[in-house]
C-alpha positions in Angstrom: 5.4 10.5 -55.4 5.5 14.2 -55.8 2.5 16.2 -56.9 2.4 17.1 -60.7 3.8 20.5 -61.5 0.5 21.6 -63.0 -1.3 20.9 -59.5 -2.6 24.1 -57.9 -0.8 25.4 -54.8 -3.8 24.2 -52.7 -3.4 20.7 -53.9 0.3 20.7 -53.4 0.0 21.8 -49.8 -2.7 19.2 -49.1 -0.3 16.6 -50.5 2.4 17.7 -48.1 0.1 17.8 -45.3 -0.9 14.3 -45.7 2.6 13.2 -46.0 3.6 15.0 -42.9 0.8 13.5 -41.0 1.8 10.1 -42.1 5.4 10.8 -40.9 4.0 12.3 -37.6 1.9 9.1 -37.1 5.0 7.0 -37.6 7.1 9.0 -35.3 4.3 8.7 -32.5 3.9 5.1 -33.0 7.7 4.7 -32.8 7.7 6.7 -29.5 4.9 4.7 -28.1 6.6 1.5 -29.0 9.9 2.7 -27.4 8.0 3.6 -24.3 6.3 0.2 -24.2 9.7 -1.6 -24.6 11.4 0.4 -22.0 8.7 -0.1 -19.4 9.2 -4.0 -19.5 11.0 -5.1 -16.4 13.5 -7.9 -16.4 12.3 -11.3 -15.4 14.5 -11.2 -12.4 16.0 -8.0 -10.9 17.2 -6.6 -7.7 15.4 -3.8 -5.9 18.8 -1.9 -5.9 18.4 -1.5 -9.6 15.1 0.3 -9.3 14.8 4.0 -9.7 17.1 6.9 -9.3 19.0 7.5 -5.9 17.8 10.6 -4.2 20.2 11.9 -1.4 17.7 14.5 -0.1 20.4 17.2 -0.1 22.8 15.2 2.1 26.1 13.7 1.0 26.2 10.8 -1.3 28.0 7.6 0.0 30.7 5.7 -1.8 29.8 2.0 -1.9 26.2 2.6 -1.1 25.2 -0.2 -3.4 22.8 1.3 -5.7 23.7 0.5 -9.3 22.5 3.7 -10.8 24.3 6.3 -8.5 27.6 7.9 -8.9 29.4 8.6 -5.5 30.0 12.1 -4.6 33.5 13.3 -4.1 33.1 14.1 -0.5 31.2 10.8 0.3 32.2 8.5 3.1 33.0 4.9 2.4 30.5 2.5 4.1 31.3 -1.3 4.1 28.6 -3.4 2.5 26.1 -5.1 4.7 23.6 -7.7 3.5 20.0 -7.5 4.7 20.3 -11.0 5.9 23.1 -9.9 8.5 20.5 -7.3 10.0 18.9 -9.8 12.5 18.6 -10.5 16.3 21.4 -12.4 18.1 21.1 -16.0 16.8 22.2 -17.3 20.3 19.5 -15.4 22.3 16.9 -17.8 23.5 13.2 -17.2 22.5 10.9 -15.9 25.2 7.9 -16.3 23.1 7.7 -19.2 20.6 4.8 -19.4 18.1 4.2 -21.8 15.1 2.0 -20.7 12.2 0.8 -23.1 9.5 -0.6 -21.2 6.4 -3.2 -23.2 4.3 -5.3 -22.6 1.3 -8.8 -23.7 2.1 -12.6 -23.0 2.2 -13.4 -20.4 4.8 -16.6 -19.4 6.4 -16.6 -16.4 8.6 -18.8 -16.6 11.8 -22.2 -15.5 10.5 -21.1 -15.1 7.0 -20.8 -17.0 3.6 -17.9 -19.4 2.5 -15.3 -18.4 0.1 -11.9 -19.9 -1.0 -9.3 -18.2 1.1 -6.4 -18.8 3.4 -6.0 -19.7 7.2 -3.3 -19.6 9.8 -3.5 -22.6 12.1 -6.9 -23.3 10.7 -8.4 -20.1 11.5 -8.6 -16.4 10.1 -7.8 -14.0 11.6 -4.7 -16.0 12.6 -3.8 -16.5 16.3 -3.3 -13.3 18.4 0.4 -13.1 19.3 1.2 -11.4 22.7 4.7 -10.7 24.1 6.2 -8.3 26.6 8.7 -5.5 25.9 12.3 -6.9 25.9 11.2 -10.4 25.1 12.6 -12.2 22.1 9.8 -13.4 19.8 10.3 -16.5 17.7 7.6 -17.3 14.9 8.0 -20.2 12.7 5.9 -19.8 9.5 5.2 -23.0 7.6 3.5 -22.9 4.2 1.5 -26.2 3.8 -0.2 -25.5 0.5 -0.5 -21.8 -0.4 0.6 -22.2 -4.2 2.1 -18.5 -4.5 4.2 -18.8 -1.3 3.8 -16.7 1.9 5.6 -14.4 4.1 4.9 -12.6 7.5 5.3 -8.9 7.7 5.0 -7.3 11.2 3.1 -4.2 10.4 4.4 -1.3 12.5 7.1 -3.2 14.4 10.5 -1.7 13.7 12.0 -5.3 13.4 15.6 -5.8 12.1 15.4 -5.6 8.3 16.1 -9.4 7.9 12.8 -10.1 9.6 10.6 -7.6 7.8 8.9 -10.4 5.6 9.0 -8.6 2.3 9.3 -11.1 -0.5 12.1 -10.2 -3.0 13.6 -7.6 -0.7 14.5 -9.2 2.8 13.8 -12.8 2.0 12.4 -15.2 -0.6 8.7 -16.2 -0.4 8.1 -19.4 1.7 7.0 -22.0 -0.9 4.7 -24.9 -0.2 6.5 -27.3 2.1 9.0 -24.7 3.3 9.3 -22.7 6.4 10.9 -19.5 7.8 11.8 -18.5 11.3 11.3 -14.9 12.3 13.2 -13.8 15.4 13.0 -10.2 16.9 13.2 -8.5 20.3 10.0 -6.6 21.2 11.3 -3.1 21.6 8.1 -1.3 21.3 4.9 -1.4 23.2 1.5 -1.2 21.6 -1.1 -2.6 18.9 0.3 -4.0 15.8 -0.6 -6.8 13.4 0.9 -9.2 10.9 0.1 -10.2 7.4 1.6 -11.8 4.3 3.7 -9.6 2.0 3.8 -12.0 -0.9 0.9 -11.6 -3.3 -0.3 -9.5 -0.4 -3.6 -8.1 -1.6 -5.3 -11.5 -2.5 -3.6 -13.2 0.7 -4.5 -10.5 3.1 -8.1 -10.2 1.8 -8.4 -13.9 1.9 -7.3 -14.3 5.5 -3.5 -14.3 6.1 -3.4 -11.8 8.9 -3.5 -11.5 12.6 -3.0 -9.2 15.7 0.3 -8.8 17.5 0.1 -7.1 20.9 3.3 -6.0 22.6 2.8 -5.3 26.3 4.9 -3.4 28.7 7.6 -5.2 30.6 6.4 -6.6 33.9 7.1 -4.4 36.9 7.5 -1.0 35.1 5.3 2.1 35.5 4.1 1.6 31.8 2.9 -1.9 32.9 0.9 -0.5 35.7 -0.5 2.4 33.7 -1.5 -0.2 30.9 -3.7 -2.0 33.3 -6.0 1.2 33.5 -7.7 -0.1 36.6 -8.2 -3.2 38.7 -11.3 -4.1 36.6 -9.8 -3.3 33.3 -10.2 -5.5 30.2 -8.5 -5.6 26.7 -10.3 -6.2 23.5 -8.6 -6.6 20.2 -10.8 -5.5 17.3 -9.4 -6.5 13.8 -11.6 -4.9 11.3 -11.5 -6.8 7.8 -13.6 -7.2 4.8 -13.6 -10.8 3.4 -14.4 -11.7 -0.2 -18.0 -10.9 -1.0 -18.1 -7.7 0.9 -18.3 -9.4 4.3 -17.3 -6.8 7.0 -16.1 -8.3 10.2 -14.6 -7.7 13.5 -12.3 -10.6 14.6 -13.8 -12.6 11.9 -17.4 -12.2 13.0 -19.8 -10.8 10.4 -22.0 -8.0 11.8 -21.8 -7.8 15.7 -19.0 -9.1 17.9 -19.2 -9.2 21.7 -16.9 -9.0 24.6 -18.2 -9.5 28.2 -17.8 -6.4 30.5 -19.6 -5.2 33.6 -20.7 -1.6 34.4 -17.7 0.4 35.4 -15.3 -1.8 33.6 -12.6 0.1 31.6 -11.7 -1.5 28.5 -8.8 -0.8 26.0 -10.3 -1.5 22.6 -7.4 -2.1 20.2 -8.8 -1.2 16.7 -6.7 -2.5 13.7 -7.9 -1.6 10.1 -6.6 -4.6 8.1 -8.4 -3.5 4.9 -7.0 -1.5 2.0 -9.3 1.5 2.4 -9.5 4.0 5.3 -12.4 3.8 7.7 -13.4 5.4 10.9 -14.8 4.2 14.4 -17.1 5.8 16.9 -18.6 4.9 20.3 -22.2 4.7 21.2 -23.3 4.7 24.8 -20.1 6.3 26.4 -17.3 8.9 25.9 -13.9 7.6 25.3 -10.3 8.6 25.0 -7.8 7.9 22.2 -4.9 6.3 24.2 -2.5 5.4 21.3 -2.1 5.6 17.4 -0.1 3.0 15.5 1.4 1.5 18.6 2.5 4.9 20.1 0.9 6.3 23.2 -0.5 9.9 23.0 0.3 12.6 25.6 -2.6 13.9 27.5 -5.5 12.4 25.6 -8.9 14.2 26.4 -12.4 12.6 26.5 -14.1 12.5 23.2 -17.8 12.7 22.9 -19.8 12.8 19.5 -16.8 12.4 17.2 -15.5 9.5 15.1 -11.7 8.3 15.0 -9.9 8.1 11.7 -8.5 4.7 11.0 -6.4 4.5 7.7 -5.6 1.3 5.9 -3.1 -0.7 8.2 -3.6 1.9 11.0 -4.5 1.2 14.6 -6.1 3.2 17.3 -6.4 2.2 20.9 -9.6 3.5 22.6 -10.2 3.6 26.4 -14.0 3.1 26.9 -15.7 2.7 30.4 -18.9 0.7 30.4 -21.6 2.9 31.7 -24.2 2.2 34.5 -26.6 1.1 31.8 -24.2 -1.8 31.3 -23.6 -1.8 27.5 -21.6 0.1 25.0 -21.0 -0.3 21.3 -17.9 0.5 19.2 -18.9 0.9 15.6 -17.2 0.9 12.2 -19.3 1.0 9.0 -20.9 -2.4 8.5 -19.7 -4.0 11.8 -19.5 -3.4 15.7 -18.1 -4.6 18.9 -20.6 -4.6 21.8 -19.1 -4.5 25.5 -21.5 -5.7 28.2 -23.1 -8.5 29.9 -23.7 -11.7 27.8 -26.8 -11.2 25.5 -26.9 -7.5 26.1 -28.4 -5.3 23.3 -26.8 -2.0 22.6 -28.3 0.9 20.5 -26.5 2.1 17.2 -26.0 5.4 16.1 -24.9 7.1 12.6 -21.4 8.0 12.2 -20.7 11.4 13.6 -19.8 14.2 11.1 -17.0 15.6 13.2 -13.7 13.6 13.4 -11.0 13.6 16.1 -8.1 15.8 14.6 -5.0 14.2 15.6 -3.0 17.3 14.7 -4.5 19.0 17.7 -5.6 16.1 20.0 -3.7 15.8 23.4 -0.8 17.8 24.9 2.5 18.6 23.4 5.6 16.7 24.6 9.3 16.5 23.8 9.9 14.4 20.6 13.4 13.5 21.4 15.1 15.0 18.2 15.2 18.3 16.3 13.5 18.2 12.9 14.7 21.7 12.2 18.2 20.3 12.0 17.4 17.7 9.2 20.4 16.1 7.5 18.1 15.1 4.6 14.9 16.5 3.0 12.9 14.4 0.6 9.8 15.0 -1.6 7.2 12.3 -2.2 4.8 13.7 -4.7 1.9 11.3 -5.6 0.4 11.8 -9.0 -1.1 9.8 -11.9 -0.2 9.7 -15.6 -1.0 7.5 -18.6 1.7 5.2 -19.6 3.2 1.7 -19.5 4.0 -0.2 -16.4 5.9 -3.6 -17.3 4.5 -3.3 -20.6 0.9 -2.9 -19.5 -0.9 0.5 -20.8 -2.8 2.3 -18.1 -3.2 5.3 -16.1 -0.6 4.6 -13.4 0.4 6.1 -10.1 3.6 8.3 -10.2 6.1 9.2 -7.5 7.8 12.6 -8.3 6.5 12.3 -11.8 7.9 8.9 -12.6 6.2 5.6 -13.2 7.7 2.7 -11.6 10.6 1.7 -11.8 11.5 5.3 -12.7 10.9 6.4 -9.0 13.3 7.8 -6.3 15.3 5.5 -4.1 15.6 7.6 -0.9 19.2 7.3 0.4 20.1 7.8 4.1 22.9 6.9 6.5 22.3 5.7 10.0 21.8 8.6 12.5 20.3 11.0 9.9 17.5 13.2 10.8 15.1 13.0 7.8 12.3 15.4 6.8 9.9 14.2 4.2 7.1 16.2 2.4 4.3 14.0 1.1 2.0 15.6 -1.4 -1.0 13.9 -3.1 -2.5 15.3 -6.3 -3.5 12.0 -7.7 -7.3 12.3 -7.4 -7.6 9.5 -4.7 -6.7 9.0 -1.1 -3.5 7.0 -0.2 -2.7 5.4 3.1 1.1 5.6 3.1 3.1 3.1 5.1 6.9 3.2 5.6 8.4 -0.1 7.0 10.8 -0.1 9.9 10.3 3.4 11.1 7.6 5.6 12.7 7.0 9.1 11.2 6.4 12.2 13.5 3.7 14.4 11.8 5.1 18.0 11.7 2.3 19.7 9.7 -0.6 19.2 7.4 -1.1 21.7 4.5 1.2 24.0 6.4 -0.5 24.0 9.7 1.8 22.7 12.5 0.9 20.0 14.9 0.0 21.5 18.3 -1.3 18.5 20.2 0.4 15.3 21.3 3.3 14.1 19.4 1.6 12.2 16.5 3.7 9.3 15.4 2.5 6.9 12.6 3.6 4.1 10.4 0.4 4.4 8.3 -0.6 8.0 7.2 -3.8 8.9 5.5 -3.1 11.4 2.8 -6.3 12.8 1.1 -6.2 14.1 -2.5 -5.0 17.8 -2.3 -3.3 17.3 1.0 0.5 17.8 2.0 2.0 16.4 5.1 5.6 17.1 6.4 6.9 14.4 8.6 10.1 13.5 10.1 12.0 10.5 11.4 15.5 9.5 12.7 17.2 6.9 10.5 18.1 4.4 13.2 17.1 1.0 11.7 19.6 0.1 8.8 18.1 -1.9 5.9 16.2 -1.6 2.6 12.7 -0.7 3.6 9.5 -0.5 1.5 7.7 2.9 1.3 4.4 2.3 -0.3 0.6 3.0 -0.4 -1.2 0.4 1.7 -4.2 0.3 -0.5 -2.5 -2.8 -1.6 -3.8 -2.7 -5.3 -2.2 0.8 -5.5 1.1 -0.6 -4.5 0.8 -3.2 -7.3 0.0 -0.3 -9.7 3.3 1.5 -9.0 2.8 3.5 -5.8 5.8 1.8 -4.2 9.4 2.7 -3.6 12.1 2.2 -1.0 14.3 3.8 1.9 17.8 2.5 1.7 20.6 2.8 4.1 24.2 3.3 2.7 25.9 0.2 2.0 23.1 -2.2 2.6 22.6 -4.8 0.0 20.2 -7.6 -0.7 20.8 -11.0 -2.3 17.0 -11.4 -3.0 15.3 -10.7 -6.4 12.0 -9.5 -7.9 10.4 -10.1 -11.2 8.2 -12.6 -12.7 10.9 -15.3 -12.9 12.0 -14.8 -9.3 9.0 -16.3 -7.5 8.8 -13.2 -5.3 5.8 -10.8 -5.7 5.4 -8.6 -2.6 2.4 -6.9 -3.7 
């Protein structure tokens, strides 16, 4: 009720102030309630219903299949294509056939403690798959008893979209008792890896991962060069931290070993399968960085007294020559790989302070396209804001100021030259991973790349950094573009690159059975 007329002016103002505060609180609670309600995702939804289409300054496309976009007047009409149609020739026979059986079971790493995890063919890491360029690889993934379902994503391999292995986007999760067959031609050469992209964080940590090595076709110059020397060796080094903080290389806690003799040249294929960046360094020899993320570097120079950055999901191939002393050690924090005779002991060293800067390492070379003539330019601004994500309150990652699903859907047409500026002002480092493509790094914080062309599928973006990258849109599909710190992706740092006209029949959401992160 109103204050009495006899009340003093001060009393009347206090009464009005109290009532105004109550109204303000009610409005604030209503707004919070609306924000909470609006954030709740449907039980089942298509990825094409997420976010807002961003055409990057290029033309819109009629029939591009995103439910939230209006075609532009000058748009070209693109006939719809399902992701399921983007696959290798079904009649082409397989050159390499592999069967993987995923199980949930008790796991004990070599030299470590047991935990409840996962295996592929009874082991973790799973079998190393090897193929040559041009061969058709066929992998049958069977799920024996992993309750949440599984998939296989071929990290860094630009496979046809139907084979990308992302639950809810390119396939349904493989449930217990089911199987899925992956088929793709090995177009690339280099060091890659595979891992589950269903409930990916717990499944990858728990053991569902392995190495994929694609070698040059026989009889080619690249095949001759890849042998390095008549006494060359090849060592795959999968860096992984299992539950309980057990840091391993190839499943071995602490020190692993590869037999090598003095004078041997070894290509060490480092793969960071963890969700956080790390680095590697060599004790006892100089080395060269031959390749990054499956792409050879041009004119790599010898390195001494520096460490090599290795972001989450990233790879680096090091050429190491075993010295006359007969032993060399490749180190990462908490684990190492010793190259030398059986039983040889190798000294250790602290991590160097200096790091190989891939922006300047190596020699320039033709990149095959002109980023200055970009058809589309996108921003990928990473931040953090309080709010709700699917009804849960928190301090969530944002893309261009929006909390998922209010994030951009980057729209392209096949053949586009695309430039993307990735900025991180979120307070933490983010290893960014675009599926199906490799990014050419143009600059970091405005400083242009002057070394070898630096192509990545996993890019480490520190807080306060800005990268300009470019790529040619030459692999149609709907492709995840997310942070490979997998908990960050589950917390909203994930969107997609979509080609005009491509659709998907698969669904995401709590009722769909598909949970890619």
